Backbone as CSV, one residue per row, in Angstrom:
resi,resn,N_x,N_y,N_z,CA_x,CA_y,CA_z,C_x,C_y,C_z
1,MET,95.800,101.534,129.415,95.785,101.840,127.978,94.512,101.294,127.350
2,ASN,93.906,102.059,126.468,92.666,101.634,125.812,92.996,100.964,124.478
3,TYR,93.165,99.640,124.498,93.529,98.914,123.292,92.336,98.777,122.345
4,GLN,92.613,98.850,121.048,91.603,98.570,120.038,91.493,97.055,119.851
5,PHE,90.408,96.629,119.192,90.195,95.195,118.991,91.376,94.546,118.267
6,VAL,91.922,95.207,117.256,93.023,94.606,116.494,94.265,94.435,117.355
7,ASP,94.469,95.320,118.314,95.596,95.174,119.235,95.370,93.964,120.146
8,LEU,94.129,93.812,120.615,93.811,92.663,121.449,93.993,91.356,120.675
9,MET,93.633,91.357,119.386,93.825,90.165,118.561,95.306,89.838,118.422
10,HIS,96.116,90.859,118.297,97.570,90.658,118.223,98.052,89.917,119.473
11,TYR,97.645,90.382,120.637,98.043,89.729,121.887,97.413,88.343,122.003
12,TYR,96.152,88.241,121.626,95.442,86.967,121.729,96.142,85.870,120.934
13,LEU,96.486,86.158,119.688,97.095,85.143,118.820,98.434,84.671,119.373
14,HIS,99.219,85.594,119.888,100.507,85.197,120.452,100.335,84.400,121.747
15,ALA,99.276,84.689,122.497,99.066,84.006,123.777,98.465,82.616,123.616
16,CYS,97.735,82.390,122.509,96.956,81.162,122.382,97.482,80.192,121.327
17,SER,98.504,80.567,120.589,98.978,79.728,119.485,100.430,79.321,119.691
18,ALA,100.767,78.126,119.233,102.152,77.650,119.249,102.809,78.123,117.953
19,LYS,103.298,79.332,117.964,103.704,80.010,116.732,104.796,79.261,115.971
20,ASP,105.835,78.827,116.647,106.945,78.168,115.958,106.508,76.846,115.334
21,ASP,105.717,76.057,116.074,105.203,74.798,115.527,104.303,75.060,114.329
22,LEU,103.470,76.091,114.451,102.553,76.431,113.365,103.313,76.850,112.115
23,LYS,104.333,77.658,112.284,105.131,78.107,111.132,105.769,76.913,110.428
24,ARG,106.326,75.985,111.193,106.946,74.800,110.589,105.919,73.971,109.828
25,SER,104.716,73.825,110.392,103.677,73.032,109.744,103.217,73.675,108.443
26,ILE,103.019,74.988,108.461,102.580,75.683,107.253,103.653,75.588,106.174
27,LYS,104.912,75.701,106.571,106.002,75.563,105.603,105.957,74.206,104.911
28,LYS,105.690,73.145,105.673,105.631,71.806,105.085,104.539,71.723,104.025
29,ILE,103.402,72.359,104.309,102.308,72.338,103.337,102.658,73.191,102.122
30,LEU,103.195,74.382,102.358,103.549,75.259,101.248,104.606,74.617,100.349
31,ASP,105.557,73.938,100.972,106.645,73.333,100.204,106.193,72.089,99.445
32,LYS,105.017,71.579,99.791,104.492,70.388,99.112,104.059,70.712,97.685
33,TYR,103.669,71.963,97.453,103.113,72.350,96.153,104.113,73.196,95.370
34,ARG,104.012,73.096,94.068,104.860,73.893,93.184,104.130,75.206,92.892
35,TRP,104.636,76.303,93.409,103.986,77.588,93.203,105.025,78.708,93.132
36,THR,104.697,79.709,92.381,105.558,80.889,92.287,104.838,82.156,92.733
37,SER,103.496,82.100,92.778,102.722,83.270,93.202,101.678,82.828,94.214
38,ALA,101.563,83.577,95.316,100.646,83.191,96.391,99.931,84.418,96.942
39,LEU,98.707,84.190,97.405,97.886,85.224,98.034,97.372,84.709,99.364
40,ASP,97.521,85.510,100.416,96.805,85.265,101.662,95.700,86.314,101.721
41,CYS,94.443,85.867,101.550,93.330,86.819,101.464,92.691,87.100,102.821
42,SER,93.294,86.575,103.892,92.822,86.869,105.257,94.038,87.099,106.137
43,CYS,94.898,88.014,105.719,96.198,88.177,106.382,96.080,88.732,107.788
44,GLY,94.996,89.443,108.105,94.797,89.957,109.452,95.960,90.795,109.943
45,THR,96.426,90.502,111.154,97.535,91.254,111.753,98.891,90.759,111.270
46,GLY,98.898,89.695,110.450,100.158,89.163,109.925,100.758,88.065,110.776
47,PHE,100.013,87.590,111.765,100.528,86.547,112.659,100.964,85.327,111.848
48,THR,102.176,84.868,112.054,102.816,83.736,111.367,103.164,84.082,109.914
49,LEU,102.249,84.741,109.208,102.481,85.092,107.813,103.727,85.961,107.655
50,LEU,103.896,86.945,108.522,105.060,87.821,108.433,106.352,87.047,108.667
51,ASP,106.294,86.037,109.514,107.476,85.201,109.738,107.819,84.413,108.480
52,LEU,106.796,83.930,107.783,107.035,83.211,106.532,107.672,84.137,105.494
53,ILE,107.151,85.353,105.407,107.709,86.328,104.465,109.146,86.675,104.850
54,LYS,109.380,86.835,106.142,110.735,87.112,106.634,111.696,85.997,106.232
55,ASP,111.181,84.767,106.181,112.001,83.608,105.815,112.140,83.424,104.303
56,GLY,111.562,84.339,103.527,111.788,84.315,102.090,110.604,83.914,101.232
57,TYR,109.465,83.585,101.835,108.286,83.241,101.051,107.658,84.518,100.496
58,ARG,107.392,84.529,99.216,106.809,85.710,98.558,105.297,85.528,98.480
59,ILE,104.574,86.309,99.271,103.131,86.150,99.398,102.467,87.526,99.341
60,THR,101.490,87.695,98.464,100.679,88.908,98.433,99.706,88.857,99.607
61,CYS,99.574,89.965,100.320,98.779,89.990,101.554,97.552,90.880,101.383
62,ALA,96.388,90.355,101.768,95.145,91.124,101.639,94.206,90.774,102.786
63,ASP,93.326,91.719,103.089,92.313,91.506,104.126,91.191,92.512,103.860
64,GLY,90.009,92.215,104.394,88.874,93.107,104.196,88.755,94.188,105.249
65,SER,89.633,94.171,106.262,89.554,95.134,107.363,90.723,96.106,107.327
66,GLN,90.413,97.389,107.184,91.451,98.410,107.212,92.166,98.435,108.560
67,ASP,91.410,98.226,109.639,92.013,98.248,110.973,93.021,97.117,111.134
68,MET,92.661,95.914,110.656,93.604,94.797,110.717,94.874,95.130,109.940
69,LEU,94.712,95.755,108.782,95.864,96.052,107.943,96.765,97.117,108.564
70,LYS,96.186,98.044,109.324,97.009,99.021,110.030,97.907,98.325,111.042
71,ARG,97.323,97.347,111.770,98.111,96.582,112.732,99.134,95.700,112.005
72,PHE,98.747,95.159,110.861,99.657,94.370,110.033,100.905,95.190,109.700
73,GLU,100.717,96.446,109.272,101.848,97.291,108.887,102.732,97.616,110.086
74,ILE,102.121,97.805,111.249,102.907,98.035,112.470,103.757,96.810,112.780
75,ASN,103.148,95.625,112.703,103.874,94.394,112.989,104.977,94.152,111.962
76,ALA,104.669,94.432,110.691,105.669,94.254,109.635,106.872,95.173,109.874
77,ALA,106.596,96.440,110.186,107.680,97.405,110.418,108.550,96.985,111.598
78,SER,107.919,96.402,112.628,108.684,95.977,113.807,109.634,94.831,113.474
79,MET,109.351,94.124,112.349,110.211,93.023,111.908,111.139,93.444,110.778
80,GLY,111.154,94.746,110.473,112.023,95.256,109.427,111.517,94.975,108.027
81,LEU,110.208,94.756,107.889,109.613,94.440,106.591,108.811,95.636,106.079
82,ASP,108.978,95.967,104.822,108.218,97.040,104.183,107.200,96.391,103.245
83,ILE,105.998,96.161,103.739,104.961,95.458,102.978,103.712,96.325,102.943
84,LYS,103.109,96.461,101.784,101.876,97.216,101.645,100.735,96.232,101.357
85,PRO,100.005,95.815,102.396,98.902,94.885,102.183,97.735,95.573,101.478
86,LEU,96.876,94.782,100.886,95.743,95.291,100.116,94.440,95.083,100.879
87,CYS,93.564,96.085,100.843,92.239,95.953,101.464,91.256,95.482,100.398
88,ILE,90.878,94.205,100.481,90.008,93.610,99.471,88.988,92.705,100.152
89,ASN,87.723,92.909,99.838,86.656,92.035,100.300,86.691,90.731,99.515
90,TRP,86.406,89.604,100.177,86.415,88.310,99.496,85.487,88.301,98.279
91,LEU,84.404,89.059,98.348,83.442,89.061,97.245,83.988,89.776,96.008
92,ASP,85.113,90.475,96.164,85.717,91.183,95.032,86.969,90.496,94.500
93,LEU,87.373,89.415,95.127,88.636,88.778,94.760,88.682,88.361,93.292
94,GLY,87.580,87.750,92.823,87.558,87.228,91.462,87.707,88.300,90.402
95,LYS,87.171,89.500,90.697,87.260,90.601,89.735,88.661,91.196,89.693
96,ILE,89.320,91.209,90.830,90.622,91.873,90.931,91.769,90.942,90.533
97,PHE,91.664,89.671,90.907,92.771,88.734,90.706,92.322,87.498,89.924
98,TYR,91.735,87.683,88.766,91.221,86.547,88.002,92.369,85.645,87.531
99,ARG,92.348,84.383,87.998,93.346,83.378,87.619,94.778,83.893,87.767
100,THR,95.071,84.474,88.921,96.359,85.140,89.131,97.358,84.301,89.917
101,PHE,96.891,83.497,90.874,97.799,82.873,91.834,97.833,81.350,91.722
102,ASP,99.022,80.790,91.976,99.177,79.337,92.064,98.652,78.816,93.406
103,LEU,98.671,79.679,94.415,98.271,79.285,95.763,97.500,80.427,96.410
104,VAL,96.311,80.114,96.938,95.503,81.095,97.670,95.235,80.541,99.063
105,MET,95.485,81.344,100.073,95.276,80.928,101.460,94.189,81.772,102.121
106,CYS,93.349,81.098,102.894,92.369,81.769,103.754,92.430,81.060,105.097
107,ARG,93.289,81.569,105.963,93.612,80.880,107.211,92.959,81.559,108.418
108,GLY,93.257,80.986,109.592,92.856,81.596,110.854,91.382,81.476,111.161
109,ASN,90.727,80.432,110.600,89.297,80.222,110.857,88.479,81.430,110.401
110,SER,88.957,82.087,109.351,88.374,83.364,108.934,87.084,83.223,108.138
111,LEU,87.021,82.227,107.267,85.929,82.144,106.298,84.553,82.071,106.956
112,VAL,84.452,81.378,108.089,83.137,81.196,108.725,82.586,82.482,109.325
113,TYR,83.409,83.539,109.366,82.938,84.820,109.887,82.366,85.720,108.794
114,ALA,82.267,85.225,107.595,81.774,86.038,106.486,80.389,86.607,106.790
115,ASN,80.316,87.934,106.856,79.056,88.684,107.039,78.382,88.506,108.404
116,VAL,79.035,87.838,109.364,78.417,87.679,110.690,79.394,87.988,111.814
117,TRP,80.431,88.725,111.521,81.547,88.942,112.436,81.124,89.453,113.812
118,ASP,80.376,90.544,113.863,80.023,91.111,115.161,78.518,91.291,115.338
119,ALA,77.743,90.516,114.584,76.292,90.588,114.702,75.721,89.177,114.682
120,GLU,74.962,88.843,115.702,74.361,87.508,115.774,73.274,87.374,114.714
121,ALA,73.259,86.254,114.029,72.265,86.019,112.984,72.063,84.524,112.811
122,VAL,70.914,84.140,112.313,70.671,82.740,111.969,71.432,82.440,110.681
123,CYS,72.207,81.360,110.680,73.143,81.126,109.574,72.891,79.795,108.870
124,ASN,71.628,79.398,108.751,71.326,78.132,108.085,71.732,78.130,106.615
125,ASN,71.759,79.293,106.011,72.076,79.393,104.594,73.575,79.646,104.411
126,HIS,74.245,78.736,103.686,75.686,78.859,103.497,76.041,79.500,102.159
127,SER,75.095,80.219,101.574,75.330,80.792,100.249,76.452,81.825,100.267
128,VAL,76.605,82.559,101.368,77.668,83.558,101.450,79.035,82.876,101.405
129,ILE,79.174,81.787,102.158,80.430,81.043,102.131,80.683,80.511,100.730
130,ALA,79.644,79.980,100.087,79.799,79.446,98.735,80.245,80.539,97.761
131,THR,79.677,81.737,97.907,80.056,82.844,97.034,81.510,83.256,97.262
132,CYS,81.923,83.297,98.525,83.319,83.643,98.832,84.272,82.596,98.266
133,VAL,83.928,81.314,98.435,84.767,80.245,97.890,84.827,80.349,96.366
134,GLY,83.704,80.712,95.744,83.693,80.892,94.296,84.642,81.978,93.843
135,ASN,84.740,83.059,94.611,85.671,84.129,94.275,87.116,83.701,94.492
136,MET,87.352,82.896,95.515,88.695,82.357,95.722,89.072,81.430,94.571
137,PHE,88.116,80.623,94.127,88.347,79.742,92.984,88.766,80.560,91.758
138,SER,88.114,81.705,91.552,88.414,82.544,90.393,89.824,83.102,90.430
139,THR,90.386,83.275,91.634,91.735,83.832,91.737,92.816,82.791,91.494
140,VAL,92.440,81.503,91.610,93.422,80.420,91.482,93.623,80.069,90.009
141,ARG,94.870,79.962,89.602,95.162,79.523,88.244,94.798,78.046,88.080
142,PRO,94.470,77.608,86.883,94.250,76.178,86.645,95.443,75.362,87.145
143,GLY,95.132,74.338,87.935,96.171,73.523,88.541,96.634,74.032,89.891
144,GLY,96.146,75.228,90.306,96.569,75.835,91.562,95.797,75.307,92.762
145,ILE,96.187,75.784,93.934,95.715,75.237,95.209,95.053,76.312,96.074
146,LEU,93.970,75.927,96.731,93.370,76.715,97.812,93.703,76.046,99.134
147,TYR,94.200,76.830,100.091,94.500,76.370,101.454,93.529,77.113,102.372
148,VAL,92.677,76.374,103.102,91.609,77.023,103.866,91.287,76.204,105.111
149,ASP,90.812,76.864,106.147,90.402,76.114,107.342,89.041,76.584,107.846
150,ILE,88.384,75.685,108.587,87.087,75.937,109.212,87.094,75.247,110.577
151,PRO,86.094,75.493,111.439,86.027,74.756,112.707,85.900,73.251,112.460
152,SER,86.542,72.465,113.300,86.571,71.021,113.105,85.214,70.378,113.394
153,GLU,85.019,69.213,112.803,83.783,68.451,113.006,83.577,68.135,114.483
154,GLU,84.663,67.704,115.150,84.577,67.351,116.563,84.149,68.547,117.404
155,HIS,84.612,69.706,117.020,84.299,70.931,117.752,82.826,71.305,117.625
156,LEU,82.212,71.007,116.480,80.846,71.448,116.205,79.780,70.447,116.625
157,LYS,80.166,69.178,116.832,79.154,68.140,117.037,78.350,68.313,118.323
158,SER,78.943,68.935,119.320,78.270,69.088,120.600,77.940,70.544,120.872
159,ASP,76.756,70.774,121.455,76.386,72.128,121.858,76.911,72.460,123.254
160,GLU,77.700,71.552,123.818,78.291,71.787,125.128,79.227,73.001,125.069
161,VAL,79.143,73.843,126.079,79.984,75.036,126.131,81.441,74.623,126.300
162,LYS,82.320,75.221,125.494,83.739,74.888,125.541,84.511,76.069,126.102
163,THR,85.323,75.807,127.113,86.111,76.863,127.751,87.597,76.541,127.641
164,ALA,88.397,77.576,127.622,89.849,77.425,127.608,90.465,78.565,128.403
165,ASN,91.349,78.207,129.305,92.064,79.188,130.119,93.559,79.013,129.863
166,TYR,94.174,80.007,129.247,95.566,79.904,128.837,96.486,80.506,129.894
167,ARG,97.655,79.917,130.012,98.620,80.416,130.989,99.123,81.801,130.567
168,PRO,99.495,82.613,131.514,100.025,83.942,131.180,101.321,83.830,130.379
169,VAL,101.473,84.705,129.399,102.700,84.771,128.604,103.083,86.236,128.437
170,VAL,104.318,86.463,128.058,104.789,87.822,127.813,104.814,88.066,126.304
171,VAL,104.102,89.096,125.856,104.030,89.464,124.446,104.404,90.936,124.323
172,ASP,105.451,91.229,123.572,105.911,92.616,123.390,106.100,93.329,124.727
173,GLY,106.615,92.601,125.703,106.887,93.195,127.001,105.684,93.284,127.918
174,CYS,104.509,92.822,127.464,103.289,92.856,128.272,102.914,91.448,128.724
175,THR,102.435,91.322,129.948,101.937,90.043,130.438,100.492,89.876,129.984
176,VAL,100.225,88.766,129.279,98.915,88.551,128.660,98.314,87.248,129.162
177,GLN,97.061,87.323,129.583,96.310,86.138,130.034,94.981,86.098,129.285
178,VAL,94.645,84.926,128.722,93.424,84.794,127.928,92.534,83.689,128.491
179,ASN,91.244,84.007,128.622,90.204,83.019,128.917,89.133,83.162,127.840
180,GLU,88.701,82.042,127.274,87.697,82.126,126.219,86.623,81.058,126.382
181,VAL,85.446,81.384,125.845,84.303,80.471,125.860,83.712,80.437,124.460
182,ILE,83.426,79.230,123.953,82.806,79.079,122.645,81.502,78.308,122.814
183,TRP,80.430,78.879,122.293,79.109,78.285,122.344,78.700,77.856,120.936
184,ASN,78.249,76.639,120.791,77.726,76.165,119.512,76.215,76.012,119.595
185,ASP,75.513,76.603,118.672,74.063,76.435,118.567,73.788,75.741,117.238
186,SER,73.661,74.411,117.283,73.508,73.633,116.056,72.141,73.826,115.417
187,THR,71.160,74.315,116.182,69.832,74.563,115.627,69.834,75.836,114.780
188,ARG,70.392,76.892,115.325,70.448,78.175,114.608,71.686,78.268,113.723
189,ARG,72.581,77.289,113.852,73.819,77.220,113.066,74.710,78.437,113.311
190,VAL,74.901,78.742,114.593,75.707,79.894,114.995,76.731,79.461,116.039
191,ARG,77.947,80.008,115.939,78.967,79.868,116.977,79.167,81.230,117.633
192,LYS,79.247,81.231,118.948,79.476,82.462,119.697,80.817,82.338,120.416
193,TRP,81.672,83.321,120.218,83.032,83.293,120.759,83.204,84.475,121.706
194,GLU,83.443,84.180,122.984,83.609,85.219,123.994,85.017,85.137,124.573
195,VAL,85.678,86.269,124.649,87.064,86.306,125.120,87.229,87.357,126.211
196,ASP,87.882,86.958,127.306,88.399,87.900,128.298,89.913,87.858,128.186
197,ILE,90.522,89.005,127.939,91.969,89.074,127.782,92.521,90.149,128.708
198,THR,93.487,89.763,129.525,94.111,90.688,130.467,95.498,91.035,129.970
199,VAL,95.742,92.338,129.796,97.047,92.847,129.364,97.571,93.762,130.462
200,ASN,98.625,93.299,131.128,99.197,94.078,132.239,98.131,94.484,133.256
201,GLU,97.341,93.506,133.679,96.351,93.648,134.755,95.105,94.420,134.352
202,HIS,95.002,94.848,133.097,93.778,95.493,132.613,93.033,94.480,131.742
203,THR,91.781,94.204,132.099,91.017,93.167,131.414,90.049,93.771,130.400
204,TYR,90.027,93.174,129.218,89.144,93.589,128.127,88.352,92.362,127.690
205,ASN,87.224,92.597,127.056,86.446,91.457,126.558,85.817,91.820,125.220
206,PHE,85.575,90.773,124.437,84.872,90.951,123.169,84.114,89.676,122.834
207,THR,83.081,89.835,122.021,82.247,88.719,121.563,82.119,88.798,120.054
208,ARG,82.288,87.664,119.388,82.132,87.598,117.943,81.317,86.358,117.584
209,TYR,80.697,86.387,116.394,79.843,85.302,115.931,80.348,84.759,114.599
210,SER,80.146,83.473,114.394,80.550,82.872,113.123,79.533,81.808,112.713
211,ARG,79.699,81.341,111.486,78.780,80.343,110.930,79.157,78.937,111.404
212,HIS,78.152,78.103,111.521,78.275,76.730,111.995,78.103,75.833,110.771
213,ILE,79.231,75.398,110.184,79.170,74.605,108.961,79.996,73.337,109.150
214,TYR,79.400,72.199,108.834,80.083,70.925,109.005,81.049,70.672,107.851
215,GLU,82.009,69.786,108.101,83.053,69.535,107.115,82.486,68.984,105.807
216,ASP,81.496,68.088,105.881,80.941,67.536,104.643,80.196,68.603,103.847
217,GLU,79.557,69.540,104.549,78.895,70.649,103.862,79.931,71.533,103.166
218,PHE,81.037,71.753,103.855,82.077,72.608,103.282,82.753,71.932,102.091
219,THR,83.075,70.666,102.215,83.712,69.982,101.087,82.754,69.890,99.902
220,ASP,81.446,69.800,100.164,80.468,69.837,99.064,80.534,71.179,98.336
221,ILE,80.697,72.271,99.098,80.837,73.597,98.482,82.093,73.642,97.621
222,LEU,83.200,73.119,98.138,84.439,73.097,97.363,84.254,72.326,96.053
223,LYS,83.599,71.160,96.132,83.391,70.338,94.935,82.451,71.027,93.946
224,THR,81.366,71.585,94.465,80.394,72.258,93.600,81.026,73.461,92.900
225,THR,81.912,74.149,93.617,82.598,75.300,93.039,83.509,74.881,91.888
226,GLY,84.040,73.665,91.963,84.921,73.181,90.899,86.243,72.626,91.376
227,PHE,86.500,72.699,92.684,87.742,72.163,93.224,87.716,70.634,93.242
228,GLU,88.898,70.045,93.190,89.040,68.596,93.297,90.272,68.288,94.146
229,ASP,90.550,66.994,94.332,91.698,66.562,95.146,91.689,67.247,96.512
230,ILE,90.542,67.225,97.174,90.393,67.868,98.483,91.073,67.000,99.539
231,GLU,91.931,67.613,100.321,92.729,66.881,101.313,92.668,67.584,102.659
232,ARG,92.509,66.811,103.721,92.509,67.357,105.084,93.903,67.184,105.669
233,HIS,94.434,68.238,106.296,95.809,68.227,106.792,95.850,68.281,108.319
234,ASN,96.818,67.586,108.877,97.108,67.701,110.304,98.181,68.759,110.476
235,VAL,97.817,69.882,111.053,98.739,71.014,111.160,99.129,71.195,112.630
236,VAL,100.336,70.743,112.966,100.834,70.873,114.326,101.027,72.355,114.650
237,GLY,100.522,72.762,115.794,100.628,74.158,116.200,99.382,74.957,115.907
238,GLU,98.510,74.437,115.030,97.247,75.117,114.743,96.306,74.899,115.914
239,ARG,95.328,75.762,116.072,94.348,75.604,117.141,93.659,74.247,117.006
240,ASN,93.399,73.584,118.137,92.900,72.211,118.075,91.456,72.113,117.586
241,HIS,90.790,73.237,117.393,89.423,73.167,116.854,89.361,73.641,115.399
242,TYR,90.515,73.653,114.706,90.542,73.981,113.281,90.694,72.707,112.453
243,SER,90.027,72.657,111.310,90.277,71.642,110.300,90.830,72.341,109.066
244,VAL,91.990,71.886,108.608,92.691,72.526,107.499,92.543,71.676,106.240
245,PHE,92.179,72.327,105.140,91.969,71.632,103.872,92.806,72.286,102.774
246,SER,93.195,71.458,101.803,93.686,71.984,100.535,92.791,71.430,99.438
247,ALA,92.656,72.181,98.364,91.824,71.755,97.229,92.462,72.306,95.960
248,ARG,92.425,71.535,94.896,93.076,71.935,93.653,92.060,72.318,92.585
249,ARG,92.366,73.400,91.882,91.575,73.766,90.723,92.058,72.913,89.541
250,PRO,91.166,72.260,88.811,91.617,71.402,87.694,92.430,72.175,86.669
251,SER,93.404,71.497,86.097,94.256,72.129,85.086,93.462,72.405,83.832
């Protein structure tokens, strides 16, 4: 079968993540804050998010990729959920949802891929990330929270090649095996992510690029944008190279 990239991502996420632990951890963070309206602006295929919605959390779902959203709808339907996600670029969030949500989420290490997803580029300038964060800030109501993650400091400090070979698992009746390699280039400020994924003995591969931004640089962007009370969270079940932050918009 000739799988599309979004299908491979669906299998990849289930093969490489501790889904139940992750769901419990995210619930603890969500339940910490008082909110009635929430947006996930990087909903992707709906991994974990659909489980939260199934459990009663009311969350508006958006992503900048039509292909991801098609897979999202397939996954939602398979869980008996009728959800119509929105296709919205991060750069348009502020215009569409000005001061709309108590809680805005940008999960899955998504933000660092802004404008460099499948094309290698020198990423010394973090202005694109700052602009995206500014639009997320605009969507948050005064007193509301941004929940966001980036690659961890420990993960970025070394240019040593990092490899991971995951045990085979069964996803939707298919046997899935994932091997991945991540390269950090601290000089050019680029991360290169290479994945070989085998689904029922057929192997596929893909390469993606992301920005190399340190935690202090990112928290400076959050502060400059206007966020305060920035907190780093330990999220059990999240990938071990993610750093998760929350930040509050002043009341």
